[in-house]
C-alpha positions in Angstrom: 4.9 46.1 22.1 2.7 43.1 22.1 4.4 39.9 23.3 3.3 37.9 20.2 4.9 40.5 17.9 8.4 39.7 19.3 8.0 36.1 18.1 8.5 35.3 14.5 5.3 34.9 12.7 6.7 31.8 10.9 7.6 30.1 14.1 5.8 27.2 15.7 5.6 29.0 19.0 3.7 31.9 17.4 1.2 29.5 15.9 0.8 27.8 19.3 0.1 31.1 21.1 -2.2 32.4 18.4 -4.3 29.2 18.2 -3.9 28.1 21.8 -7.7 27.5 22.2 -7.8 25.1 19.2 -4.7 23.2 20.5 -6.3 22.9 24.0 -9.4 21.5 22.4 -7.5 18.9 20.4 -5.3 17.9 23.4 -7.6 15.2 24.8 -7.8 13.5 21.5 -4.1 13.6 21.0 -3.5 12.2 24.5 -6.1 9.4 23.8 -4.2 8.2 20.7 -0.8 8.5 22.4 -1.9 6.5 25.5 -4.1 3.9 23.8 -2.6 3.6 20.3 1.1 4.6 20.3 2.3 3.6 23.8 1.0 0.0 23.5 3.2 -0.4 20.4 6.0 -0.9 22.9 4.7 -4.4 23.4 4.9 -5.3 19.7 8.5 -6.5 20.3 7.1 -9.7 21.8 6.4 -10.8 18.2 10.2 -11.1 17.8 10.7 -12.8 21.2 9.8 -16.0 22.9 7.7 -14.2 25.5 7.7 -15.5 29.1 5.4 -13.8 31.5 7.8 -14.5 34.4 10.7 -12.8 32.7 8.6 -9.9 31.2 9.0 -8.3 27.8 12.6 -7.1 28.3 13.8 -10.3 29.8 12.3 -12.7 27.2 14.8 -14.0 24.7 14.9 -12.8 21.1 13.9 -15.3 18.4 13.8 -13.0 15.3 11.3 -13.9 12.6 10.8 -17.4 14.0 7.1 -16.8 14.7 6.4 -15.2 11.4 8.0 -18.2 9.6 6.0 -20.6 11.7 2.8 -18.8 10.7 3.7 -18.7 7.0 4.4 -22.4 7.0 1.4 -23.4 9.1 -1.5 -25.5 7.8 -4.0 -22.7 8.5 -2.1 -19.9 6.6 -3.6 -20.2 3.1 -7.1 -20.7 4.5 -6.9 -17.8 6.8 -5.6 -15.4 4.2 -8.2 -16.6 1.6 -11.1 -16.3 4.1 -10.0 -12.9 5.4 -9.5 -11.3 1.9 -12.6 -12.9 0.4 -14.9 -11.9 3.2 -13.4 -8.3 3.3 -13.5 -7.7 -0.4 -17.0 -9.2 -0.7 -18.1 -6.9 2.1 -16.5 -3.9 0.5 -18.2 -4.6 -2.9 -21.6 -5.1 -1.3 -21.5 -2.4 1.3 -19.6 0.5 -0.3 -22.1 1.5 -3.1 -25.2 0.9 -0.9 -25.0 4.2 1.2 -24.1 6.2 -1.9 -27.2 4.9 -3.7 -29.4 5.5 -0.6 -28.1 9.0 -0.2 -28.8 9.9 -3.8 -32.3 8.5 -3.6 -33.1 10.2 -0.3 -31.8 13.5 -1.7 -34.4 13.3 -4.4 -37.3 12.8 -2.0 -39.4 15.9 -1.7 -41.9 14.7 1.0 -40.0 15.6 4.2 -42.2 13.5 6.5 -41.6 10.4 4.4 -37.9 11.2 4.2 -37.6 11.4 8.0 -39.4 8.1 8.4 -37.0 6.4 5.9 -34.0 7.9 7.5 -35.1 6.7 11.0 -35.8 3.2 9.8 -32.5 2.9 8.0 -30.4 4.5 10.8 -31.9 2.4 13.6 -30.1 -1.0 12.9 -26.8 0.8 13.3 -27.4 1.3 17.0 -28.1 -2.4 17.7 -25.1 -4.2 19.3 -23.3 -6.9 17.5 -24.5 -9.4 20.1 -28.1 -8.5 19.4 -27.5 -8.8 15.6 -25.9 -12.2 16.0 -28.8 -13.3 18.2 -31.4 -12.1 15.7 -29.6 -13.9 12.8 -29.4 -17.1 14.8 -33.1 -16.9 15.6 -34.4 -15.9 12.2 -32.2 -18.4 10.3 -32.8 -21.4 12.6 -33.4 -24.5 10.6 -36.3 -25.6 12.9 -38.0 -22.4 14.2 -36.5 -19.6 12.0 -39.0 -17.4 10.1 -36.8 -17.5 7.0 -36.9 -21.3 6.8 -40.6 -21.3 7.4 -41.0 -19.0 4.3 -38.7 -21.1 2.2 -40.7 -24.2 3.1 -44.0 -22.4 2.5 -42.7 -21.5 -1.0 -41.9 -25.2 -1.7 -38.2 -25.2 -0.9 -36.2 -27.2 1.6 -35.0 -25.9 4.9 -31.4 -24.6 5.0 -29.0 -24.7 8.0 -27.6 -21.3 7.2 -25.3 -21.1 10.2 -24.0 -24.6 9.7 -23.0 -24.5 6.0 -19.7 -22.7 5.1 -21.2 -21.6 1.8 -23.9 -19.4 3.5 -21.7 -17.9 6.2 -20.1 -15.2 4.0 -23.5 -14.2 2.6 -25.1 -14.0 6.0 -22.2 -12.0 7.4 -22.0 -9.5 4.5 -25.6 -8.8 3.8 -26.6 -8.4 7.5 -23.8 -5.8 7.7 -25.3 -4.0 4.6 -28.7 -3.9 6.3 -27.2 -2.7 9.6 -24.9 0.1 8.4 -26.1 1.4 5.1 -28.4 4.0 6.6 -25.8 5.3 9.0 -23.0 5.4 6.4 -25.3 7.4 4.1 -25.3 10.4 6.4 -21.9 11.7 5.3 -23.0 11.5 1.6 -26.3 13.3 2.5 -24.3 16.0 4.2 -22.0 16.4 1.1 -25.1 16.7 -1.1 -26.3 19.6 0.9 -23.4 21.6 -0.5 -24.5 21.3 -4.1 -25.4 24.7 -5.5 -29.0 24.7 -6.5 -28.3 27.1 -9.3 -26.6 24.2 -11.1 -29.8 22.1 -11.0 -31.8 25.1 -12.1 -29.4 25.7 -15.1 -29.5 22.0 -15.9 -33.3 22.0 -15.9 -33.4 25.0 -18.2 -31.0 23.1 -20.6 -33.5 20.2 -20.6 -31.6 17.7 -18.3 -33.9 15.1 -16.6 -33.5 13.9 -13.0 -31.2 11.0 -13.9 -28.9 13.3 -15.9 -28.8 15.8 -13.0 -27.9 13.1 -10.6 -25.2 11.7 -12.9 -23.6 15.0 -13.9 -24.1 17.1 -10.7 -24.7 15.0 -7.6 -22.3 12.1 -8.2 -19.3 14.4 -9.1 -20.0 16.3 -5.9 -19.8 13.3 -3.6 -17.0 11.6 -5.5 -14.1 13.1 -3.5 -15.7 12.0 -0.3 -16.4 8.5 -1.7 -12.7 8.2 -2.9 -11.4 9.1 0.6 -13.7 6.6 2.3 -12.7 4.0 -0.3 -9.0 4.5 0.4 -9.7 4.0 4.1 -11.8 0.9 3.5 -9.2 -0.6 1.2 -6.6 0.0 3.8 -8.6 -2.2 6.1 -9.0 -5.2 3.7 -7.1 -7.5 6.1 -9.2 -6.4 9.1 -12.5 -8.3 9.4 -14.5 -7.5 12.5 -13.8 -10.0 15.2 -16.9 -9.8 17.2 -19.5 -10.7 14.6 -17.4 -13.4 13.0 -16.7 -14.9 16.4 -20.4 -14.9 17.5 -21.6 -16.5 14.2 -18.7 -19.0 14.0 -19.1 -22.6 14.9 -17.4 -25.9 14.1 -19.5 -26.5 11.1 -18.8 -23.3 9.3 -15.2 -22.9 10.5 -13.8 -23.7 7.0 -15.4 -20.5 5.7 -15.5 -18.3 8.9 -12.0 -18.7 10.3 -10.2 -15.4 9.7 -7.0 -13.8 11.1 -8.7 -12.0 14.0 -10.4 -15.2 15.3 -7.2 -17.2 14.8 -5.2 -14.6 16.8 -7.8 -14.9 19.6 -7.6 -18.7 19.7 -3.8 -18.8 19.6 -3.2 -15.8 21.9 -5.9 -15.9 24.6 -7.0 -19.5 24.5 -3.7 -21.1 23.6 -1.5 -18.6 25.5 0.9 -18.3 22.6 1.4 -14.6 23.0 4.4 -14.1 20.9 3.0 -16.1 18.0 -0.4 -14.3 18.1 1.4 -11.0 18.3 3.4 -11.9 15.2 0.3 -12.8 13.3 -1.4 -9.6 14.3 1.6 -7.5 13.4 1.8 -9.2 9.9 -1.9 -8.3 9.4 -1.3 -4.6 10.4 1.8 -4.3 8.2 -0.2 -5.6 5.2 -3.0 -3.0 5.9 -0.4 -0.2 6.2 1.2 -1.1 2.8 -2.2 -1.3 1.2 -3.3 2.1 2.3 0.0 3.6 1.1 -0.4 2.0 -2.3 -4.1 2.9 -2.7 -3.5 6.5 -1.6 -0.6 6.8 -4.1 -2.8 5.4 -7.0 -5.7 7.6 -6.1 -3.5 10.7 -6.0 -2.1 9.9 -9.4 -5.4 9.0 -11.0 -7.9 11.4 -9.5 -5.8 13.9 -7.6 -7.8 13.1 -4.4 -5.9 11.5 -1.5 -5.5 11.4 2.2 -2.1 13.1 2.0 
């Protein structure tokens, strides 16, 4: 009798033996998350302690929610929350529809050579490092030598110090991100559109539907489940604004608009050596994101029956 037949087909052991190749393939990824994501959570407890490097994590005294209360009552709290949410929501509103629109447009292009050129041009910025992007923005938007200000002046306007005015920081940050990532983010929607049954389009054409109607009633419903899943994931990261780009574009003049939770944690934790306080701020940020993704997933499941779980 086969060894597997002695094991209940409903048991976990039977599933492990039957699909051992798949489990072996996923093992490295599982180990990666355990080692680099879950195991470091052991150090989260310093948010509730007055951490002393000489005493270590276990030897440092407990202070409860002292650091959280200190953050909630700090002068920077309101400004940090406002900047983080405003920048993140603005980025979501501007960047989320862009790849969907690009994918829908590219899907209608019949000239394959032109389509490949457009895809290459729009994908390329994604592979530029954040440091390069920040350097390009600083150079192009320079008030003295920047090409943008030369164009503004040539058109009769006055030069603008984009990187030194708080008003312009959010616009520069968000729209440079749209330019950099729209092409790359459109790939998943293009892949989804390849699953559309062409017979649907043929039937719609026979019924007299024009191109706009076919996009609206066939293509958009096809990519909607994918778009909803990605929207849930993005809404769950509302409190996370990328540190690197904000930090590289930040200066004393635009600090009022550019100071977000991630840069504040960096200043207090690494520069100020206030490890427990910065850990508390970071934990608060993560908890808010966790709650948001739970709420958004619940609403999506009730409204559209599409959810992560």
